[in-house]
All heavy atoms as an XYZ file, in Angstrom:
916
protein
N       2.378    -21.897    -13.231
C       2.291    -20.501    -12.868
C       3.360    -19.704    -13.639
O       4.441    -20.210    -13.916
C       2.493    -20.333    -11.358
C       2.163    -18.945    -10.869
S       2.480    -18.658     -9.119
C       1.556    -19.928     -8.341
N       3.035    -18.489    -13.948
C       3.944    -17.597    -14.645
C       5.214    -17.379    -13.811
O       5.140    -17.217    -12.593
C       3.214    -16.277    -14.883
C       3.962    -15.322    -15.752
O       5.148    -15.500    -15.999
N       3.274    -14.311    -16.214
N       6.377    -17.365    -14.452
C       7.646    -17.191    -13.729
C       7.697    -15.860    -12.988
O       8.239    -15.770    -11.892
C       8.824    -17.270    -14.700
C       9.227    -18.650    -15.079
C      10.490    -18.602    -15.910
C      10.958    -19.995    -16.256
N      12.206    -19.952    -17.021
N       7.143    -14.837    -13.610
C       7.165    -13.503    -13.009
C       6.343    -13.477    -11.718
O       6.771    -12.938    -10.695
C       6.604    -12.504    -14.012
C       6.925    -11.068    -13.751
C       6.447    -10.246    -14.936
C       6.977     -8.850    -14.870
N       6.538     -8.046    -16.002
N       5.170    -14.090    -11.757
C       4.302    -14.139    -10.579
C       4.933    -15.002     -9.496
O       4.918    -14.660     -8.312
C       2.902    -14.668    -10.958
C       2.210    -13.683    -11.901
C       2.055    -14.900     -9.719
C       0.938    -14.197    -12.518
N       5.524    -16.119     -9.891
C       6.178    -17.020     -8.948
C       7.337    -16.321     -8.237
O       7.521    -16.453     -7.032
C       6.689    -18.249     -9.710
C       7.020    -19.410     -8.833
C       7.310    -20.640     -9.667
O       6.565    -20.901    -10.631
O       8.304    -21.320     -9.347
N       8.117    -15.542     -8.988
C       9.224    -14.775     -8.414
C       8.716    -13.781     -7.384
O       9.256    -13.653     -6.293
C       9.969    -14.048     -9.532
C      11.111    -13.197     -9.053
C      11.736    -12.446    -10.228
N      12.665    -11.473     -9.763
C      12.349    -10.249     -9.314
N      11.098     -9.871     -9.283
N      13.263     -9.423     -8.882
N       7.621    -13.059     -7.722
C       7.047    -12.077     -6.803
C       6.558    -12.752     -5.524
O       6.780    -12.250     -4.423
C       5.895    -11.327     -7.472
C       5.320    -10.227     -6.589
C       4.139     -9.545     -7.218
N       2.918    -10.293     -7.153
C       2.120    -10.374     -6.091
N       2.422     -9.755     -4.982
N       1.011    -11.080     -6.128
N       5.930    -13.895     -5.649
C       5.428    -14.604     -4.472
C       6.565    -15.100     -3.588
O       6.449    -15.109     -2.362
C       4.516    -15.751     -4.891
C       3.195    -15.324     -5.538
C       2.404    -16.532     -5.980
C       2.380    -14.461     -4.609
N       7.683    -15.520     -4.190
C       8.846    -15.926     -3.397
C       9.417    -14.747     -2.616
O       9.763    -14.879     -1.441
C       9.925    -16.531     -4.288
C       9.589    -17.935     -4.731
O       8.818    -18.627     -4.076
N      10.151    -18.344     -5.851
N       9.516    -13.601     -3.277
C       9.995    -12.398     -2.589
C       9.032    -12.029     -1.466
O       9.443    -11.687     -0.356
C      10.146    -11.229     -3.583
C      11.249    -11.530     -4.580
C      10.433     -9.928     -2.856
C      11.298    -10.560     -5.757
N       7.730    -12.131     -1.743
C       6.702    -11.804     -0.743
C       6.855    -12.685      0.495
O       6.834    -12.192      1.626
C       5.319    -11.993     -1.361
C       4.185    -11.724     -0.418
C       2.863    -11.953     -1.098
C       1.728    -11.769     -0.132
N       0.429    -11.888     -0.783
N       7.019    -13.988      0.297
C       7.181    -14.914      1.431
C       8.432    -14.580      2.236
O       8.424    -14.611      3.467
C       7.258    -16.346      0.922
C       5.931    -16.916      0.566
C       6.024    -18.411      0.269
N       5.046    -18.731     -0.748
C       5.326    -18.921     -2.034
N       6.565    -18.870     -2.466
N       4.387    -19.192     -2.893
N       9.512    -14.257      1.550
C      10.770    -13.932      2.207
C      10.636    -12.671      3.058
O      11.130    -12.617      4.183
C      11.853    -13.764      1.143
C      13.253    -13.747      1.679
C      14.285    -13.863      0.583
N      14.163    -12.846     -0.433
C      14.103    -13.080     -1.749
N      14.135    -14.309     -2.214
N      14.021    -12.096     -2.605
N       9.954    -11.671      2.547
C       9.780    -10.415      3.273
C       8.815    -10.580      4.441
O       9.037    -10.055      5.527
C       9.296     -9.304      2.311
C       8.864     -8.069      3.062
C      10.392     -8.961      1.318
N       7.750    -11.358      4.233
C       6.728    -11.515      5.267
C       7.219    -12.312      6.478
O       6.597    -12.290      7.531
C       5.478    -12.178      4.683
C       4.662    -11.260      3.826
C       3.917    -10.191      4.614
N       2.866    -10.802      5.372
C       2.721    -10.709      6.677
N       3.570    -10.018      7.380
N       1.735    -11.293      7.292
N       8.338    -13.025      6.340
C       8.923    -13.689      7.502
C       9.368    -12.659      8.521
O       9.361    -12.924      9.716
C      10.146    -14.514      7.089
C       9.843    -15.789      6.378
C      11.150    -16.493      6.072
C      10.982    -17.526      4.994
N      12.267    -18.110      4.597
N       9.780    -11.493      8.048
C      10.361    -10.461      8.889
C       9.357     -9.363      9.218
O       9.281     -8.901     10.361
C      11.599     -9.839      8.189
C      12.220     -8.776      9.041
C      12.606    -10.913      7.842
N       8.562     -8.937      8.251
C       7.679     -7.779      8.394
C       6.324     -8.215      8.930
O       5.679     -9.106      8.382
C       7.493     -7.075      7.024
C       6.482     -5.964      7.124
C       8.816     -6.559      6.521
N       5.897     -7.586     10.026
C       4.537     -7.792     10.525
C       4.063     -6.500     11.171
O       4.866     -5.662     11.585
C       4.471     -8.949     11.525
O       5.143     -8.596     12.704
N       2.759     -6.341     11.243
C       2.181     -5.112     11.761
C       1.541     -5.300     13.111
O       1.087     -6.394     13.465
N       1.505     -4.230     13.886
C       0.830     -4.218     15.180
C      -0.243     -3.138     15.142
O      -0.370     -2.409     14.162
C       1.824     -3.914     16.305
O       2.363     -2.606     16.103
C       2.953     -4.918     16.347
N      -0.985     -2.997     16.218
C      -2.007     -1.959     16.273
C      -1.357     -0.577     16.270
O      -1.867      0.360     15.658
C      -2.875     -2.139     17.509
N      -0.209     -0.438     16.957
C       0.480      0.852     17.014
C       1.199      1.161     15.700
O       1.267      2.317     15.291
C       1.481      0.851     18.159
N       1.741      0.117     15.062
C       2.476      0.313     13.808
C       2.049     -0.758     12.797
O       2.692     -1.799     12.658
C       3.977      0.233     14.080
C       4.794      0.675     12.911
C       6.240      0.858     13.290
N       6.949      1.312     12.101
C       8.243      1.258     11.956
N       8.999      0.792     12.919
N       8.803      1.678     10.856
N       0.932     -0.509     12.101
C       0.403     -1.525     11.189
C       1.244     -1.681      9.925
O       2.047     -0.822      9.576
C      -0.995     -1.003     10.846
C      -0.941      0.438     11.101
C       0.068      0.657     12.181
N       1.018     -2.795      9.255
C       1.697     -3.092      8.001
C       0.906     -2.466      6.854
O      -0.296     -2.647      6.748
C       1.781     -4.609      7.824
C       2.388     -5.077      6.536
C       2.632     -6.572      6.585
N       1.461     -7.350      6.894
C       0.670     -7.930      5.987
N       0.937     -7.821      4.711
N      -0.378     -8.637      6.365
N       1.583     -1.690      6.017
C       0.945     -1.065      4.857
C       1.212     -1.945      3.645
O       2.302     -1.921      3.080
C       1.495      0.344      4.637
C       0.793      1.102      3.545
S       1.219      2.838      3.594
C       1.982      3.008      2.012
N       0.217     -2.737      3.268
C       0.365     -3.713      2.194
C      -0.190     -3.158      0.888
O      -1.293     -2.635      0.840
C      -0.382     -4.989      2.571
O      -0.285     -5.930      1.538
N       0.590     -3.310     -0.186
C       0.236     -2.778     -1.502
C      -0.099     -3.933     -2.431
O       0.606     -4.943     -2.451
C       1.419     -1.976     -2.090
C       1.103     -1.502     -3.494
C       1.776     -0.824     -1.198
N      -1.186     -3.788     -3.197
C      -1.481     -4.736     -4.272
C      -1.666     -3.940     -5.547
O      -2.399     -2.958     -5.580
C      -2.735     -5.569     -4.003
C      -3.073     -6.472     -5.150
C      -2.303     -7.594     -5.400
C      -4.118     -6.176     -5.998
C      -2.588     -8.416     -6.475
C      -4.413     -6.990     -7.075
C      -3.653     -8.124     -7.314
N      -0.989     -4.377     -6.587
C      -1.005     -3.672     -7.861
C      -1.594     -4.588     -8.918
O      -1.052     -5.656     -9.195
C       0.442     -3.322     -8.206
C       0.638     -2.374     -9.331
C       2.100     -2.321     -9.669
N       2.468     -3.561    -10.346
C       3.697     -3.939    -10.606
N       4.706     -3.214    -10.211
N       3.945     -5.064    -11.234
N      -2.723     -4.198     -9.497
C      -3.262     -4.940    -10.626
C      -2.920     -4.177    -11.900
O      -2.301     -3.114    -11.850
C      -4.783     -5.112    -10.486
O      -5.446     -3.887    -10.697
N      -3.326     -4.694    -13.032
C      -3.021     -3.999    -14.287
C      -3.732     -2.654    -14.375
O      -3.226     -1.724    -14.983
C      -3.418     -4.854    -15.491
C      -2.466     -5.992    -15.701
O      -1.338     -5.954    -15.246
N      -2.939     -7.030    -16.389
N      -4.904     -2.568    -13.771
C      -5.736     -1.380    -13.919
C      -5.700     -0.476    -12.687
O      -5.746      0.744    -12.813
C      -7.166     -1.838    -14.174
C      -8.009     -0.905    -14.960
C      -9.321     -1.576    -15.306
C     -10.124     -0.712    -16.240
N     -11.414     -1.317    -16.544
N      -5.672     -1.050    -11.506
C      -5.819     -0.289    -10.268
C      -4.692     -0.588     -9.300
O      -3.872     -1.476     -9.527
C      -7.152     -0.652     -9.591
O      -8.218     -0.407    -10.450
N      -4.686      0.162     -8.194
C      -3.739     -0.086     -7.110
C      -4.509     -0.013     -5.803
O      -5.388      0.834     -5.635
C      -2.536      0.887     -7.151
C      -1.444      0.434     -6.192
C      -2.957      2.312     -6.904
C      -0.079      0.975     -6.525
N      -4.213     -0.926     -4.899
C      -4.924     -1.036     -3.629
C      -3.908     -1.016     -2.494
O      -2.803     -1.521     -2.648
C      -5.697     -2.358     -3.557
C      -6.618     -2.610     -4.721
C      -6.148     -3.203     -5.886
C      -7.961     -2.254     -4.653
C      -6.996     -3.436     -6.964
C      -8.818     -2.495     -5.716
C      -8.323     -3.085     -6.870
O      -9.165     -3.311     -7.920
N      -4.302     -0.469     -1.354
C      -3.412     -0.438     -0.190
C      -4.258     -0.631      1.066
O      -5.393     -0.154      1.144
C      -2.584      0.874     -0.143
C      -3.459      2.087     -0.006
C      -1.565      0.835      0.948
N      -3.716     -1.374      2.031
C      -4.390     -1.627      3.303
C      -3.416     -1.417      4.445
O      -2.225     -1.693      4.301
C      -4.876     -3.079      3.400
C      -5.840     -3.525      2.384
C      -6.183     -5.001      2.569
O      -5.455     -5.735      3.220
N      -7.294     -5.418      1.999
N      -3.945     -0.966      5.573
C      -3.174     -0.951      6.815
C      -3.690     -2.112      7.641
O      -4.868     -2.159      7.994
C      -3.350      0.374      7.558
C      -2.835      1.609      6.839
C      -2.962      2.822      7.748
C      -1.411      1.450      6.385
N      -2.809     -3.065      7.958
C      -3.207     -4.328      8.563
C      -2.550     -4.497      9.924
O      -1.335     -4.335     10.066
C      -2.823     -5.514      7.656
C      -3.447     -5.330      6.274
C      -3.227     -6.834      8.275
C      -2.893     -6.271      5.235
N      -3.372     -4.851     10.920
C      -2.881     -5.239     12.241
C      -2.784     -6.756     12.235
O      -3.798     -7.448     12.307
C      -3.845     -4.744     13.325
C      -3.447     -5.184     14.718
O      -2.372     -5.781     14.882
O      -4.229     -4.930     15.657
N      -1.566     -7.301     12.116
C      -1.376     -8.747     12.007
C      -1.638     -9.472     13.314
O      -2.007    -10.645     13.310
C       0.034     -9.064     11.510
C       0.215     -8.704     10.046
O      -0.690     -9.009      9.257
O       1.246     -8.111      9.703
N      -1.465     -8.800     14.445
C      -1.722     -9.453     15.732
C      -3.204     -9.764     15.900
O      -3.576    -10.841     16.348
C      -1.228     -8.574     16.877
C       0.282     -8.457     16.922
C       0.769     -7.481     17.971
O      -0.047     -6.670     18.471
O       1.972     -7.524     18.278
N      -4.058     -8.802     15.548
C      -5.499     -9.004     15.650
C      -6.069     -9.652     14.393
O      -7.188    -10.150     14.402
C      -6.198     -7.666     15.899
N      -5.290     -9.622     13.298
C      -5.747    -10.228     12.055
C      -6.852     -9.434     11.386
O      -7.791    -10.013     10.841
N      -6.751     -8.094     11.413
C      -7.800     -7.290     10.799
C      -7.212     -6.099     10.048
O      -6.111     -5.642     10.347
C      -8.811     -6.815     11.827
C      -8.284     -5.836     12.827
C      -9.335     -5.427     13.858
N      -8.887     -4.275     14.594
C      -9.158     -3.019     14.276
N      -9.908     -2.765     13.234
N      -8.697     -2.015     14.992
N      -7.990     -5.614      9.097
C      -7.606     -4.437      8.332
C      -8.116     -3.201      9.049
O      -9.297     -3.114      9.395
C      -8.212     -4.499      6.916
O      -7.713     -5.665      6.269
C      -7.856     -3.273      6.112
N      -7.241     -2.236      9.281
C      -7.616     -1.008      9.971
C      -8.279     -0.047      8.990
O      -9.410      0.385      9.208
C      -6.382     -0.363     10.638
C      -5.809     -1.333     11.672
C      -6.738      0.960     11.279
C      -4.461     -0.954     12.209
N      -7.583      0.307      7.919
C      -8.148      1.136      6.848
C      -7.638      0.632      5.513
O      -6.613     -0.038      5.440
C      -7.805      2.643      6.997
C      -8.501      3.263      8.169
C      -6.321      2.863      7.082
N      -8.379      0.972      4.461
C      -7.992      0.569      3.112
C      -8.336      1.697      2.145
O      -9.232      2.498      2.402
C      -8.716     -0.704      2.702
N      -7.609      1.739      1.040
C      -7.875      2.718     -0.016
C      -7.490      2.096     -1.350
O      -6.667      1.187     -1.401
C      -7.079      3.994      0.213
N      -8.103      2.592     -2.407
C      -7.765      2.106     -3.735
C      -8.008      3.198     -4.760
O      -8.636      4.217     -4.473
C      -8.592      0.873     -4.097
O      -9.911      1.243     -4.408
N      -7.524      2.951     -5.966
C      -7.717      3.919     -7.035
C      -9.143      3.862     -7.571
O      -9.526      4.694     -8.389
C      -6.729      3.668     -8.166
O      -6.890      2.369     -8.678
N      -9.940      2.931     -7.108
C     -11.313      2.796     -7.582
C     -12.289      3.659     -6.795
O     -13.433      3.784     -7.188
C     -11.735      1.336     -7.506
C     -10.848      0.463     -8.397
C     -11.296     -0.943     -8.418
N     -12.530     -1.012     -9.180
C     -13.270     -2.096     -9.281
N     -12.906     -3.185     -8.676
N     -14.378     -2.091     -9.994
N     -11.848      4.257     -5.710
C     -12.760      5.073     -4.924
C     -12.523      6.560     -5.155
O     -11.474      6.966     -5.631
C     -12.664      4.735     -3.438
C     -11.304      4.859     -2.833
C     -11.274      4.362     -1.412
O     -11.187      3.130     -1.230
O     -11.336      5.201     -0.515
N     -13.508      7.341     -4.829
C     -13.480      8.803     -4.974
C     -13.229      9.258     -6.410
O     -12.722     10.348     -6.633
C     -12.437      9.443     -4.051
C     -12.804      9.292     -2.589
O     -13.940      8.988     -2.259
N     -11.843      9.502     -1.712
N     -13.555      8.448     -7.382
C     -13.422      8.841     -8.777
C     -11.999      9.008     -9.269
O     -11.774      9.640    -10.300
N     -11.026      8.450     -8.561
C      -9.621      8.585     -8.978
C      -9.397      7.878    -10.316
O      -8.682      8.376    -11.180
C      -8.671      8.028     -7.894
C      -8.772      8.865     -6.618
C      -7.237      8.003     -8.383
C      -8.001      8.304     -5.454
N     -10.052      6.731    -10.492
C      -9.838      5.934    -11.696
C     -10.415      6.614    -12.949
O      -9.888      6.450    -14.036
C     -10.482      4.555    -11.517
C      -9.955      3.504    -12.438
C     -10.466      2.125    -12.069
O     -11.661      1.985    -11.769
O      -9.665      1.205    -12.081
N     -11.483      7.393    -12.778
C     -12.128      8.034    -13.925
C     -11.384      9.278    -14.403
O     -11.620      9.748    -15.500
C     -13.582      8.405    -13.587
C     -14.535      7.232    -13.634
C     -14.438      6.340    -12.410
O     -14.309      6.875    -11.291
O     -14.481      5.113    -12.575
N     -10.523      9.849    -13.554
C      -9.772     11.034    -13.951
C      -8.800     10.685    -15.073
O      -8.311      9.577    -15.154
C      -8.985     11.597    -12.761
C      -9.849     12.157    -11.664
C      -9.016     12.684    -10.513
O      -7.877     13.131    -10.743
O      -9.510     12.637     -9.378
N      -8.544     11.638    -15.922
C      -7.631     11.421    -17.054
C      -6.194     11.705    -16.613
O      -5.594     12.708    -16.980
C      -8.009     12.345    -18.215
C      -9.368     12.084    -18.787
C      -9.358     10.787    -19.563
C     -10.719     10.554    -20.202
N     -10.881      9.209    -20.677
N      -5.653     10.803    -15.770
C      -4.277     10.918    -15.292
C      -3.593      9.569    -15.448
O      -4.253      8.548    -15.630
C      -4.220     11.393    -13.814
C      -5.026     10.466    -12.908
C      -4.689     12.823    -13.691
C      -4.936     10.806    -11.437
N      -2.278      9.570    -15.356
C      -1.531      8.317    -15.500
C      -1.699      7.455    -14.252
O      -2.134      7.926    -13.202
C      -0.033      8.594    -15.719
O       0.493      9.219    -14.555
C       0.186      9.474    -16.934
N      -1.327      6.185    -14.366
C      -1.440      5.262    -13.235
C      -0.485      5.640    -12.112
O      -0.781      5.412    -10.940
C      -1.175      3.825    -13.691
C      -2.281      3.261    -14.557
C      -2.064      1.791    -14.785
C      -1.883      1.499    -16.235
N      -1.723      0.070    -16.505
N       0.648      6.250    -12.447
C       1.594      6.689    -11.423
C       0.989      7.834    -10.616
O       1.100      7.878     -9.389
C       2.941      7.084    -12.064
C       3.641      5.821    -12.573
C       3.825      7.829    -11.089
C       4.934      6.064    -13.304
N       0.295      8.752    -11.291
C      -0.380      9.851    -10.588
C      -1.535      9.318     -9.748
O      -1.807      9.814     -8.651
C      -0.864     10.897    -11.595
C       0.274     11.658    -12.255
C      -0.174     12.461    -13.464
O      -1.259     12.170    -14.019
O       0.564     13.380    -13.848
N      -2.240      8.297    -10.263
C      -3.303      7.653     -9.482
C      -2.733      7.081     -8.197
O      -3.310      7.235     -7.123
C      -3.948      6.512    -10.272
C      -4.940      6.920    -11.303
C      -5.544      5.714    -12.000
O      -5.175      4.565    -11.735
N      -6.477      5.969    -12.897
N      -1.601      6.404     -8.300
C      -0.972      5.785     -7.131
C      -0.599      6.843     -6.101
O      -0.764      6.641     -4.896
C       0.253      4.996     -7.547
N      -0.112      7.993     -6.557
C       0.239      9.078     -5.646
C      -0.998      9.569     -4.895
O      -0.953      9.798     -3.684
C       0.892     10.220     -6.429
C       1.640     11.164     -5.540
O       1.126     11.625     -4.545
N       2.878     11.442     -5.916
N      -2.121      9.700     -5.611
C      -3.367     10.137     -4.966
C      -3.854      9.103     -3.959
O      -4.357      9.460     -2.895
C      -4.443     10.399     -6.016
C      -4.214     11.668     -6.785
C      -5.426     12.030     -7.598
C      -5.194     13.382     -8.238
N      -6.441     14.019     -8.614
N      -3.691      7.825     -4.272
C      -4.086      6.768     -3.336
C      -3.210      6.830     -2.084
O      -3.682      6.635     -0.973
C      -4.017      5.376     -4.006
C      -4.238      4.274     -2.997
C      -5.045      5.286     -5.118
N      -1.926      7.133     -2.258
C      -1.031      7.302     -1.117
C      -1.488      8.428     -0.209
O      -1.501      8.295      1.015
N      -1.868      9.558     -0.805
C      -2.397     10.671     -0.008
C      -3.690     10.282      0.698
O      -3.909     10.635      1.858
C      -2.642     11.899     -0.892
C      -1.366     12.603     -1.262
O      -0.430     12.663     -0.476
N      -1.308     13.128     -2.471
N      -4.551      9.534      0.000
C      -5.840      9.114      0.559
C      -5.637      8.177      1.755
O      -6.295      8.336      2.784
C      -6.669      8.431     -0.527
C      -8.067      7.985     -0.167
C      -8.933      9.186      0.208
C      -8.694      7.246     -1.337
N      -4.721      7.224      1.650
C      -4.480      6.306      2.760
C      -3.877      7.045      3.945
O      -4.174      6.731      5.106
C      -3.624      5.090      2.349
C      -3.695      3.965      3.406
C      -2.184      5.450      2.126
C      -4.973      3.241      3.467
N      -3.071      8.064      3.687
C      -2.488      8.856      4.777
C      -3.579      9.614      5.529
O      -3.571      9.660      6.764
C      -1.450      9.818      4.228
N      -4.542     10.182      4.796
C      -5.663     10.881      5.435
C      -6.480      9.918      6.295
O      -6.825     10.226      7.435
C      -6.578     11.502      4.384
C      -5.998     12.681      3.652
C      -6.887     13.118      2.491
O      -8.078     12.729      2.467
O      -6.382     13.842      1.618
N      -6.801      8.749      5.727
C      -7.603      7.767      6.463
C      -6.851      7.253      7.687
O      -7.450      7.016      8.731
C      -7.986      6.601      5.549
C      -9.025      6.953      4.521
C      -9.411      5.725      3.731
C     -10.540      6.009      2.767
N     -11.016      4.782      2.112
N      -5.544      7.068      7.563
C      -4.736      6.580      8.679
C      -4.716      7.603      9.807
O      -4.835      7.248     10.983
C      -3.321      6.277      8.220
N      -4.559      8.873      9.464
C      -4.558      9.917     10.494
C      -5.902      9.968     11.204
O      -5.965     10.152     12.417
C      -4.237     11.272      9.875
C      -2.772     11.457      9.606
C      -2.474     12.872      9.198
C      -0.981     13.080      9.051
N      -0.660     14.447      8.685
N      -6.997      9.787     10.455
C      -8.334      9.768     11.060
C      -8.489      8.581     12.009
O      -9.199      8.666     13.012
C      -9.402      9.723      9.977
N      -7.800      7.475     11.709
C      -7.853      6.282     12.559
C      -6.822      6.339     13.681
O      -6.745      5.430     14.507
C      -7.637      5.029     11.719
N      -5.996      7.386     13.711
C      -5.018      7.547     14.781
C      -3.699      6.839     14.533
O      -2.971      6.533     15.469
N      -3.365      6.571     13.277
C      -2.123      5.888     12.935
C      -1.144      6.903     12.361
O      -1.473      7.648     11.443
C      -2.376      4.762     11.902
C      -1.074      4.135     11.463
C      -3.311      3.722     12.473
N       0.069      6.940     12.917
C       1.096      7.879     12.448
C       2.228      7.167     11.708
O       2.731      7.659     10.713
C       1.697      8.636     13.641
C       0.708      9.477     14.407
C       0.644     10.904     13.900
O       1.673     11.368     13.371
O      -0.414     11.519     14.026
N       2.657      5.999     12.215
C       3.765      5.272     11.614
C       3.297      3.903     11.136
O       2.421      3.288     11.745
C       4.926      5.079     12.608
O       4.444      4.345     13.724
C       5.478      6.408     13.058
N       3.900      3.431     10.050
C       3.549      2.132      9.483
C       4.818      1.390      9.076
O       5.904      1.967      9.032
C       2.631      2.282      8.245
C       1.300      2.882      8.607
C       3.297      3.081      7.147
N       4.658      0.108      8.779
C       5.717     -0.711      8.197
C       5.314     -0.940      6.750
O       4.226     -1.431      6.488
C       5.843     -2.064      8.933
C       6.916     -2.908      8.292
C       6.111     -1.863     10.392
N       6.166     -0.582      5.803
C       5.821     -0.681      4.384
C       6.073     -2.087      3.870
O       7.173     -2.621      3.990
C       6.614      0.340      3.572
C       6.154      0.452      2.148
C       4.905      0.949      1.849
C       6.980      0.058      1.109
C       4.474      1.060      0.540
C       6.561      0.166     -0.199
C       5.307      0.669     -0.482
N       5.025     -2.708      3.307
C       5.123     -4.037      2.707
C       4.814     -3.893      1.224
O       3.664     -3.726      0.846
C       4.129     -4.980      3.384
C       4.099     -6.356      2.758
O       5.022     -6.683      1.980
O       3.147     -7.109      3.044
N       5.847     -3.951      0.395
C       5.638     -3.755     -1.040
C       5.103     -5.012     -1.711
O       4.854     -5.024     -2.916
C       6.925     -3.269     -1.705
C       8.095     -4.160     -1.533
C       9.394     -3.528     -1.994
N      10.514     -4.354     -1.609
C      10.981     -5.362     -2.315
N      10.422     -5.667     -3.468
N      11.982     -6.077     -1.885
N       4.921     -6.076     -0.941
C       4.236     -7.282     -1.400
C       4.963     -7.989     -2.540
O       4.345     -8.592     -3.405
C       2.814     -6.930     -1.822
C       1.800     -7.935     -1.350
O       2.144     -8.970     -0.800
N       0.546     -7.633     -1.560
N       6.289     -7.901     -2.557
C       7.067     -8.582     -3.584
C       7.284     -7.778     -4.847
O       8.020     -8.196     -5.723
N       6.631     -6.616     -4.958
C       6.821     -5.766     -6.135
C       8.113     -4.982     -5.990
O       8.543     -4.680     -4.884
C       5.660     -4.777     -6.293
C       4.321     -5.428     -6.470
C       3.364     -5.370     -5.474
C       4.009     -6.111     -7.639
C       2.124     -5.972     -5.629
C       2.779     -6.717     -7.811
C       1.843     -6.644     -6.792
O       0.635     -7.247     -6.958
N       8.716     -4.634     -7.106
C       9.908     -3.804     -7.079
C       9.526     -2.394     -6.646
O       8.441     -1.913     -6.960
C      10.573     -3.762     -8.456
C      11.089     -5.086     -8.995
C      11.639     -4.892    -10.392
C      12.141     -5.669     -8.073
N      10.431     -1.732     -5.939
C      10.155     -0.385     -5.437
C      10.488      0.638     -6.520
O      11.511      1.305     -6.494
C      10.957     -0.108     -4.166
C      10.609      1.198     -3.506
C       9.485      1.300     -2.716
C      11.394      2.322     -3.697
C       9.149      2.493     -2.113
C      11.065      3.522     -3.101
C       9.942      3.596     -2.312
O       9.604      4.787     -1.723
N       9.628      0.716     -7.514
C       9.718      1.771     -8.522
C       8.359      1.886     -9.186
O       7.481      1.054     -8.977
C      10.828      1.494     -9.545
C      10.589      0.328    -10.439
N       9.899      0.444    -11.614
C      10.926     -0.974    -10.317
C       9.835     -0.751    -12.194
N      10.444     -1.626    -11.421
N       8.162      2.929     -9.954
C       6.899      3.104    -10.653
C       5.758      3.402     -9.706
O       5.841      4.298     -8.869
N       4.678      2.638     -9.840
C       3.465      2.898     -9.061
C       3.650      2.656     -7.571
O       3.101      3.379     -6.750
C       2.319      2.037     -9.580
C       1.835      2.475    -10.935
C       0.531      1.840    -11.290
N       0.717      0.503    -11.815
C      -0.254     -0.403    -11.884
N      -1.444     -0.129    -11.447
N      -0.015     -1.586    -12.389
N       4.433      1.647     -7.205
C       4.655      1.355     -5.785
C       5.427      2.497     -5.130
O       5.087      2.956     -4.037
C       5.399      0.009     -5.618
C       5.723     -0.254     -4.174
C       4.570     -1.126     -6.199
N       6.435      2.984     -5.814
C       7.216      4.107     -5.292
C       6.360      5.371     -5.201
O       6.436      6.115     -4.217
C       8.428      4.355     -6.202
C       9.336      5.450     -5.725
C      10.527      5.591     -6.646
C      11.447      6.694     -6.175
N      12.603      6.833     -7.075
N       5.541      5.609     -6.198
C       4.677      6.785     -6.208
C       3.672      6.737     -5.060
O       3.408      7.753     -4.409
C       3.952      6.872     -7.552
O       3.081      7.961     -7.573
N       3.114      5.552     -4.790
C       2.183      5.400     -3.678
C       2.883      5.684     -2.352
O       2.349      6.393     -1.494
C       1.607      3.983     -3.672
C       0.535      3.734     -2.630
C      -0.629      3.005     -3.247
C       1.077      2.954     -1.468
N       4.088      5.172     -2.184
C       4.842      5.391     -0.949
C       5.156      6.873     -0.759
O       5.025      7.405      0.352
C       6.128      4.578     -0.965
N       5.555      7.550     -1.827
C       5.856      8.975     -1.733
C       4.603      9.783     -1.409
O       4.651     10.734     -0.632
C       6.495      9.468     -3.035
C       7.908      8.963     -3.220
C       8.478      9.273     -4.594
O       7.735      9.784     -5.467
O       9.671      8.991     -4.789
N       3.472      9.401     -1.986
C       2.209     10.076     -1.689
C       1.817      9.910     -0.230
O       1.343     10.845      0.408
N       2.044      8.710      0.310
C       1.737      8.463      1.720
C       2.655      9.268      2.626
O       2.229      9.813      3.645
C       1.842      6.978      2.029
N       3.927      9.353      2.250
C       4.871     10.167      3.039
C       4.493     11.639      2.981
O       4.553     12.338      3.995
C       6.294      9.987      2.514
C       6.926      8.700      2.955
C       8.428      8.700      2.634
N       8.987      7.391      2.913
C       9.332      6.506      1.998
N       9.173      6.766      0.715
N       9.828      5.347      2.347
N       4.114     12.127      1.807
C       3.686     13.517      1.678
C       2.420     13.791      2.474
O       2.209     14.910      2.952
C       3.466     13.898      0.215
C       4.756     13.936     -0.568
O       5.829     14.057      0.008
N       4.665     13.801     -1.879
N       1.591     12.766      2.616
C       0.358     12.894      3.406
C       0.604     12.879      4.899
O      -0.297     13.174      5.677
N       1.806     12.492      5.327
C       2.146     12.537      6.751
C       2.442     11.217      7.407
O       2.745     11.179      8.599
N       2.374     10.099      6.660
C       2.725      8.807      7.267
C       4.237      8.669      7.356
O       4.966      9.140      6.484
C       2.177      7.655      6.423
C       0.729      7.275      6.624
C       0.369      6.118      5.719
C       0.427      6.921      8.054
N       4.697      7.999      8.414
C       6.135      7.777      8.597
C       6.435      6.304      8.464
O       5.805      5.474      9.105
C       6.575      8.269      9.969
C       6.427      9.761     10.140
C       6.765     10.180     11.531
C       6.465     11.659     11.692
N       6.306     12.037     13.075
N       7.420      5.982      7.609
C       7.916      4.602      7.487
C       9.267      4.612      6.845
O       9.746      5.604      6.374
C       6.951      3.706      6.714
C       6.520      4.166      5.371
C       7.200      3.775      4.247
C       5.414      4.989      5.224
C       6.782      4.166      3.001
C       4.990      5.383      3.991
C       5.668      4.981      2.872
């Protein structure tokens, strides 16, 4: 396995020992691929995803904007969906990624959309 991926997975395991989501305060998990960014609100007690959003929906990926701007729009989109589902606060799980670039932009977009974490 690639050293970079292995490092991220080790960080992910270390963080997931502590971070878990409930129905009242779900875990906001981020996955970043080379092309897109995905985010889910997960209730770990019930083992189900409450809402999900990605840069592949609503034509965000086709727009001529940078990936950081895409991530910000996905953050706003997940905040809208969370409010519709009755979720106000979340626990942020960056999934082993460093908190900068697209991950940071997604978090800021979610905060601007009204989510608290």
